[in-house]
C-alpha positions in Angstrom: -91.8 21.6 6.3 -94.9 23.8 5.6 -94.7 25.4 9.1 -91.0 26.3 8.5 -91.9 28.0 5.2 -94.9 29.8 6.7 -92.6 31.0 9.5 -90.1 32.3 7.0 -92.9 34.1 5.1 -94.0 35.8 8.3 -90.6 37.3 8.7 -90.6 38.5 5.1 -93.9 40.4 5.7 -93.5 43.9 7.4 -97.1 43.8 8.7 -96.6 40.4 10.3 -93.4 41.7 11.9 -95.3 44.7 13.3 -98.0 42.3 14.7 -95.3 40.2 16.3 -93.8 43.3 18.0 -97.1 44.3 19.4 -98.1 40.8 20.6 -94.6 40.2 22.1 -95.3 43.1 24.4 -98.9 42.4 25.2 -101.7 40.1 24.2 -104.0 42.0 21.8 -107.4 41.7 20.3 -108.0 42.2 16.6 -109.4 45.6 17.4 -106.3 46.6 19.3 -104.1 45.5 16.4 -106.2 47.5 13.9 -105.9 50.6 16.1 -102.2 50.2 16.8 -101.2 49.4 13.3 -103.8 51.6 11.6 -104.9 48.8 9.3 -108.2 47.4 8.2 -109.6 44.2 9.7 -109.1 42.1 6.6 -105.4 42.9 6.4 -104.9 42.1 10.1 -106.9 38.9 9.8 -104.8 37.6 6.9 -101.6 38.1 8.9 -103.0 36.6 12.1 -104.0 33.5 10.1 -100.4 33.1 8.8 -98.9 33.8 12.3 -101.2 31.1 13.7 -100.3 28.6 11.0 -96.6 29.2 11.9 -97.4 28.6 15.6 -96.0 32.1 16.4 -99.3 33.4 17.8 -102.1 31.6 19.6 -105.6 32.8 20.1 -107.3 32.8 23.5 -111.0 33.4 24.1 -111.3 36.2 26.7 -114.9 36.6 27.4 -116.5 37.6 24.1 -113.1 38.8 22.7 -110.6 36.7 20.9 -107.1 37.7 22.1 -103.9 36.9 20.4 -100.7 36.2 22.3 -97.2 35.1 21.5 -96.8 31.4 21.8 -94.6 30.9 24.8 -92.4 28.4 23.0 -91.7 30.9 20.2 -90.9 33.9 22.4 -87.2 33.2 22.6 -87.0 32.6 18.8 -88.9 35.8 18.1 -86.8 37.8 20.5 -83.6 36.7 18.9 -84.8 37.4 15.4 -86.3 40.8 16.1 -83.3 41.9 18.3 -80.9 40.8 15.5 -82.5 43.4 13.3 -83.3 45.9 16.1 -82.2 49.1 14.4 -84.1 48.3 11.2 -87.2 47.5 13.1 -87.1 50.0 15.9 -86.5 53.1 13.9 -88.8 52.3 11.0 -91.5 55.1 10.7 -94.2 52.5 10.9 -92.9 50.9 14.1 -92.3 54.3 15.7 -95.9 55.2 15.0 -97.1 51.7 16.3 -95.2 52.3 19.5 -96.9 55.7 19.9 -100.4 54.3 19.4 -99.6 51.3 21.6 -98.7 53.7 24.5 -101.8 55.8 23.9 -104.1 52.8 24.1 -102.3 51.5 27.2 -102.6 54.9 28.9 -106.2 55.3 28.0 -107.0 51.9 29.5 -105.1 52.7 32.6 -107.0 56.0 33.1 -110.3 54.2 32.4 -109.5 51.7 35.3 -108.8 54.5 37.8 
């Protein structure tokens, strides 16, 4: 029962929804999430804790970095919920800015690998 309540609270939190959008697209470190969402570490950490408790995200040790990725079992559920509210989420100013910063980080990493 607690996990269901935590899950619901995650969908009532705009920052948690933004984190879900990012991690749905790509596994991300805390530093990535801070940069993309333009938030401080404490704010991101609190949301990641709740998303882990709800089994929406799972951490993965990637060398010295802790990477968060969408729990494979939850991907279909998250996809349905986010797509049900696509217009509200997609066109929010915060999400548009997140998308822009996500693309910038992705492009800078691609050019660094070349």
